[in-house]
C-alpha positions in Angstrom: -1.8 -17.8 9.5 -2.9 -15.5 6.7 -2.3 -17.1 3.3 -2.4 -14.8 0.2 -1.5 -17.5 -2.3 -3.3 -16.7 -5.6 -6.6 -18.5 -6.1 -7.2 -19.4 -9.7 -10.4 -17.7 -11.0 -11.8 -17.0 -14.4 -10.5 -13.7 -15.8 -14.0 -12.7 -16.7 -15.3 -12.6 -13.2 -16.2 -9.0 -12.1 -14.5 -8.2 -8.7 -17.1 -8.2 -6.0 -16.1 -4.8 -4.7 -17.3 -3.3 -7.9 -20.9 -3.8 -6.7 -21.3 -1.7 -3.5 -24.9 -2.9 -3.0 -23.5 -6.4 -2.4 -20.0 -5.7 -1.0 -20.9 -3.5 2.0 -24.0 -5.3 3.2 -22.0 -8.6 3.1 -19.4 -7.0 5.3 -22.1 -5.8 7.6 -23.7 -9.2 7.9 -20.4 -11.0 8.4 -19.4 -8.6 11.3 -22.8 -7.9 12.8 -21.9 -9.9 16.0 -18.9 -7.6 16.6 -19.1 -4.4 18.7 -18.2 -1.2 16.9 -15.8 0.2 15.9 -15.1 -2.8 13.6 -11.9 -2.9 11.6 -12.2 -5.5 8.8 -10.0 -6.7 6.0 -11.4 -8.7 3.1 -8.9 -11.4 2.2 -9.7 -11.6 -1.5 -9.4 -7.8 -1.9 -6.0 -7.8 0.0 -4.8 -10.6 -2.3 -5.9 -8.7 -5.4 -4.1 -5.6 -4.2 -0.8 -7.5 -3.5 -0.9 -9.1 -7.0 -1.7 -5.8 -8.6 1.3 -4.1 -7.0 3.5 -6.8 -8.4 2.1 -6.4 -11.9 2.5 -2.7 -11.8 6.1 -2.9 -10.6 6.9 -4.9 -13.8 9.1 -7.5 -12.1 11.0 -5.1 -9.8 11.1 -6.5 -6.2 8.9 -4.5 -3.8 10.0 -3.6 -0.3 6.9 -3.4 2.0 6.5 -0.1 3.8 5.4 -1.2 7.2 4.0 2.2 8.4 1.2 1.8 6.0 0.3 -1.7 7.3 1.3 -2.0 11.0 0.1 -5.6 11.3 2.7 -8.3 11.6 0.5 -11.0 10.2 -0.1 -9.0 7.0 3.6 -8.2 6.6 4.5 -11.9 7.0 1.8 -13.0 4.5 2.8 -10.4 1.8 6.5 -11.2 2.2 5.8 -14.8 1.7 4.7 -14.0 -1.9 7.3 -14.1 -4.6 8.2 -10.6 -5.7 8.0 -8.9 -2.3 11.4 -8.6 -0.5 12.3 -6.9 2.7 10.7 -4.3 5.0 10.9 -0.5 4.9 10.4 0.3 8.6 9.6 3.7 10.1 11.3 3.7 13.6 14.3 2.0 15.0 12.3 0.5 17.8 10.0 -1.1 15.2 12.9 -2.4 13.2 14.5 -4.0 16.2 11.2 -5.7 17.1 10.8 -7.0 13.5 14.4 -8.1 13.2 13.7 -11.1 15.4 11.9 -12.7 12.4 13.0 -10.7 9.4 16.5 -10.3 8.1 16.2 -7.5 5.6 14.9 -4.3 7.2 15.7 -0.8 6.0 14.8 2.1 8.3 13.1 4.7 6.0 14.0 7.7 8.1 17.0 8.9 10.1 17.0 8.0 13.8 18.4 9.7 17.0 17.0 7.1 19.3 20.0 6.6 21.6 18.4 3.8 23.5 17.5 2.0 20.3 21.0 2.5 18.9 22.4 1.1 22.1 20.3 -2.0 21.6 21.3 -2.2 18.0 25.1 -2.1 18.6 24.7 -4.7 21.4 23.0 -7.2 19.1 25.1 -8.5 16.2 22.2 -10.2 14.5 20.0 -7.1 14.6 23.0 -5.0 13.3 23.4 -7.4 10.4 19.6 -7.2 9.5 18.9 -3.5 9.9 20.1 -0.7 7.6 19.9 2.8 9.0 19.0 5.8 6.8 21.4 8.8 6.8 21.8 12.1 5.0 24.0 14.2 7.3 27.4 13.5 9.0 25.9 14.6 12.3 23.8 11.4 12.2 27.0 9.3 12.0 28.5 11.4 14.8 25.5 10.6 17.0 25.8 6.8 16.3 29.5 7.0 17.2 28.6 8.8 20.4 26.5 5.8 21.5 29.3 3.3 20.7 32.7 3.9 19.2 33.5 2.1 15.9 35.9 -0.4 17.5 33.4 -1.2 20.3 30.4 -2.2 18.1 29.5 -4.1 15.0 29.7 -2.4 11.7 26.5 -0.4 11.1 24.8 -0.7 7.8 23.6 2.6 6.3 21.8 3.9 3.2 21.7 7.4 1.9 18.3 9.2 1.6 18.3 11.4 -1.5 15.8 14.2 -2.3 13.7 13.0 -5.2 11.6 16.2 -5.4 11.4 18.4 -8.5 12.9 21.9 -8.4 10.8 23.9 -10.8 12.1 27.3 -12.0 8.5 28.6 -11.9 6.9 26.6 -9.1 9.8 26.1 -6.8 10.2 23.0 -4.7 7.6 20.3 -5.6 7.6 17.3 -3.3 8.2 16.6 0.4 11.1 18.0 2.4 13.4 15.1 3.2 17.1 14.9 2.5 19.3 17.9 1.9 21.2 15.9 -0.8 19.9 16.5 -4.3 22.6 16.4 -7.0 24.9 13.6 -8.0 27.9 15.5 -6.8 26.3 16.1 -3.3 25.4 12.5 -2.9 28.7 11.2 -4.1 30.6 13.6 -1.7 28.5 12.4 1.2 29.0 8.8 0.1 32.8 9.4 0.3 32.5 10.7 3.8 30.5 7.7 4.9 32.9 5.2 3.3 35.8 7.0 5.0 34.3 6.6 8.4 35.3 3.4 10.3 32.4 1.3 11.6 30.0 2.0 8.8 29.1 0.1 5.7 27.3 2.1 2.9 24.9 -0.4 1.3 22.1 1.5 -0.4 20.3 4.5 -1.7 16.7 5.6 -1.3 14.8 8.1 -3.4 11.0 8.6 -2.7 9.2 10.6 -5.3 6.2 11.9 -3.2 5.1 14.4 -5.9 4.5 11.4 -8.2 3.7 8.5 -5.8 1.5 10.6 -3.4 -0.5 12.8 -5.7 -3.5 11.7 -7.6 -3.9 12.9 -11.2 -7.3 11.7 -12.2 -9.8 14.5 -11.6 -10.2 18.0 -10.3 -9.4 21.5 -11.6 -5.7 20.9 -10.9 -5.5 17.6 -12.7 -3.9 19.0 -15.9 -1.3 20.9 -14.0 -0.6 17.9 -11.8 -0.1 15.7 -14.9 2.3 18.2 -16.4 4.3 18.6 -13.2 4.5 14.8 -12.8 5.6 14.3 -16.4 8.4 16.8 -16.1 9.4 15.5 -12.7 9.6 11.9 -14.1 11.8 13.0 -16.9 14.1 15.0 -14.7 14.3 12.3 -12.0 15.1 9.5 -14.4 18.1 11.3 -15.6 19.2 12.6 -12.2 18.7 9.2 -10.5 20.9 7.5 -13.1 23.6 10.1 -12.6 23.5 9.6 -8.8 23.7 5.9 -9.1 26.6 6.1 -11.4 28.4 8.6 -9.2 27.9 6.6 -6.0 28.8 3.3 -7.6 32.2 4.7 -8.4 32.7 5.3 -4.7 31.3 1.9 -3.4 29.3 -1.0 -4.8 25.7 -0.9 -3.4 23.3 -3.7 -2.5 20.1 -1.9 -3.2 18.8 1.2 -5.0 15.2 1.9 -3.7 12.6 4.2 -5.2 9.0 5.0 -5.6 5.8 4.2 -3.7 2.4 2.8 -4.4 1.4 5.6 -6.6 4.4 5.5 -8.9 5.1 1.8 -9.3 4.9 1.8 -13.1 7.5 4.6 -13.3 9.7 3.0 -10.7 9.5 -0.4 -12.4 10.6 1.1 -15.7 13.7 2.8 -14.2 16.8 0.7 -14.9 18.7 2.6 -12.2 16.7 0.9 -9.4 16.9 -2.5 -7.9 13.7 -2.3 -5.9 10.6 -0.3 -5.2 8.7 0.4 -2.1 4.9 0.1 -1.5 2.6 -0.4 1.4 -0.5 1.7 1.4 -1.7 0.1 -1.8 -2.2 -3.2 0.0 -5.1 -2.0 2.1 -6.5 0.4 -0.6 -7.2 3.8 0.9 -9.6 6.1 -0.9 -6.8 8.5 -1.8 -5.9 6.1 -4.6 -9.3 6.6 -6.2 -7.8 9.8 -7.6 -5.2 8.0 -9.8 -5.6 7.2 -13.5 -3.2 4.3 -13.7 -4.7 2.0 -11.1 -7.4 1.6 -8.5 -6.9 -0.8 -5.6 -9.7 -2.8 -4.0 -11.1 -1.5 -0.7 -9.4 -4.2 1.3 -9.7 -2.5 4.7 -12.7 -0.7 6.0 -14.1 0.5 9.4 -17.7 0.4 10.7 -19.1 2.8 13.3 -22.6 2.8 15.0 -25.2 5.5 14.8 -25.8 6.7 18.4 -27.9 9.9 18.0 -30.1 11.9 15.6 -29.5 15.6 16.3 -31.7 16.6 13.4 -34.0 14.8 10.9 -31.3 15.0 8.2 -28.3 14.2 10.4 -27.1 10.9 11.8 -24.2 10.8 14.2 -21.8 7.8 14.6 -19.6 7.3 17.7 -16.0 7.8 16.6 -14.8 8.2 13.1 -12.0 10.7 13.3 -9.3 8.3 12.0 -7.3 11.0 10.1 -4.4 10.3 7.8 -1.1 12.1 7.8 -0.5 15.1 5.5 -2.2 18.4 5.0 -5.4 19.1 6.9 -7.7 18.6 3.9 -10.9 16.6 3.3 -8.8 14.1 1.4 -7.2 13.0 4.6 -10.5 12.3 6.3 -12.1 8.8 6.4 -14.9 8.6 3.8 -18.3 7.2 4.6 -19.1 4.8 1.8 -22.1 2.7 3.0 -25.0 3.5 3.0 -24.3 5.5 -0.1 -24.9 9.2 -0.2 -23.4 10.2 3.1 -20.8 12.9 3.8 -19.3 14.6 6.8 -20.3 18.2 7.8 -17.9 20.9 6.8 -17.7 22.6 10.2 -17.2 19.3 12.1 -15.7 16.8 9.7 -14.7 13.4 11.2 -14.4 13.8 15.0 -12.4 11.9 17.6 -15.5 10.9 19.5 -18.4 11.6 17.1 -19.0 12.2 13.4 -22.2 13.8 12.3 -23.2 12.7 8.8 -25.5 14.3 6.2 -26.7 13.3 2.8 -29.6 11.5 1.2 -29.1 8.3 3.3 -28.8 10.1 6.6 -32.5 10.5 7.2 -33.0 6.7 6.9 -30.4 5.8 9.4 -31.7 4.6 12.8 -30.1 4.4 16.2 -27.9 1.3 16.2 -27.4 1.2 12.4 -23.9 0.8 11.0 -22.0 3.0 8.7 -18.9 1.8 6.8 -16.0 4.1 6.2 -12.9 3.8 4.0 -9.6 5.2 5.3 -7.6 7.8 3.4 -4.2 6.1 3.3 -3.6 2.9 5.3 -2.0 3.1 8.7 -5.0 4.8 10.4 -6.9 1.6 11.4 -4.0 -0.1 13.0 -3.2 3.1 15.0 -6.6 3.0 16.6 -7.7 -0.6 16.9 -6.1 -3.6 18.4 -7.1 -6.1 15.7 -8.4 -6.5 12.2 -11.1 -9.1 11.5 -10.4 -11.1 8.4 -13.4 -11.6 6.2 -13.6 -14.2 3.5 -16.9 -14.6 1.6 -19.7 -14.2 4.1 -17.9 -14.8 7.4 -15.1 -13.7 9.7 -12.4 -16.4 9.4 -9.7 -15.0 11.7 -8.4 -11.9 13.3 -4.9 -10.4 13.3 -3.5 -8.1 16.0 -2.3 -4.7 14.9 0.9 -3.2 16.3 -1.3 -1.7 18.9 -2.8 -5.1 19.7 0.7 -6.4 20.1 1.2 -3.7 22.7 3.4 -1.5 20.5 3.1 2.2 19.7 6.2 3.2 17.8 5.1 6.6 16.5 
C-alpha cells in the first residue's frame, strides 16, 4: 500500500527534481528494465505535492478530484493524510464503484445515467455516500422518472453554481457550467429542491476555472490575465458570500466547495467555504509551471522509445500523443523534458502512434533511446496505461493499477 506519511528531512535540502541532470537519468535507470511506454510516479515528489496543497489551502479541507488522478491506490493514500477529505468524482458509475470503500463522494457534474441511477436508488449505502450535482429542475425530474420518491432512498444533491466572471468589456470569462449565477437564482432553485420530496440539499459547488485553471506567470497576456483574475477574485468573494447567505436561509448545508489546484490560496482565504477541491496538483502537470504562486514537483512522467530517425535532426518516438482536455493548444500537449532541448514539430505535434522530435538533443538520440515527457494536466497517463510504476530513490518499489488497469473506463 502506498504510504505518503511525511518523512522528516532538513529544510535546507534542495528538492532532487530541481536538478534535471540527476532527476531524469535516475528515472531512466530505475525503469530501464520496463518496456515503453513507461508511466512512473516518484513517491517523494507525490508526497511533496500533497503536503504543498495542504499548506496552500491554509487549513481548509481538500476534496480530491478523482478525474485528475484515476488511480485508486493514490486516492486512498492521499485521503489517509490529515487535511484531505472526500472525493470529487466525475461520473456516477465511478462514484458507485468508489462508494464500496469511501463514504463521502460528491459527483462533480450532473448525470443522466439511468442505469447508474437505478443502481444508486437500489443501494441504500451508496445513496447515503454519494451526492449528485444538479443545477436544473429537469435533472430532478429525470431522477424521479427512474424511481419515484416514495420508492427509493432520499437522494443527496448539491447545487453547482457558475463561478465565472461576467465582464462588461470582455464578456463571459470562465467555463460554461451552471446556468445559476446570482444569489437570487441559486436561492430560488434551492427552494425548488427543498420542496421536492425524495431529495436532500446538502451542498454547493463553485469552481473558478478562470482563476484555478489559468497560469499567470509569463507571456504577453500575463498582465491582462492577472488583472482579470484580481477582479474576478474580488467579485467572486462577495457573490459567493451572498449566495451562501441566501441558501443558508433556505436550508442548512453540509459543505460549501470551491476552487481547484490553481486557486487554493484564494479558496483557503474565503470564509464562505468549508472545503476546497484539488487533484491535478498531486501529479504536477507542466501547465502549473505557468503559475506565480506555486510550482509542483514533476511527480508523474512518461517515457517513450526512439524507433526511427527520419532525418539527421529528427528523432521519432513510438506514441506520445497523450493530450489533455481543453482547447487544442500546445499547452495541452505532453512536453518532452529529457534529454533537454527537445520539442515537437508544429505540423505534427504529439501523435497517437508516433511523435517526431526536433531540437538540439534530437541529433544525438539513437534508436532505442528513451525520451521522458511530462503530461499537461494529470489524468492523461491513467487514461492510456494500465499501471503506474512507483519509484523511490533509485528503484521501482511497487506498481499501482490505474482505472484502466482495474478494467474501468468511465469517461
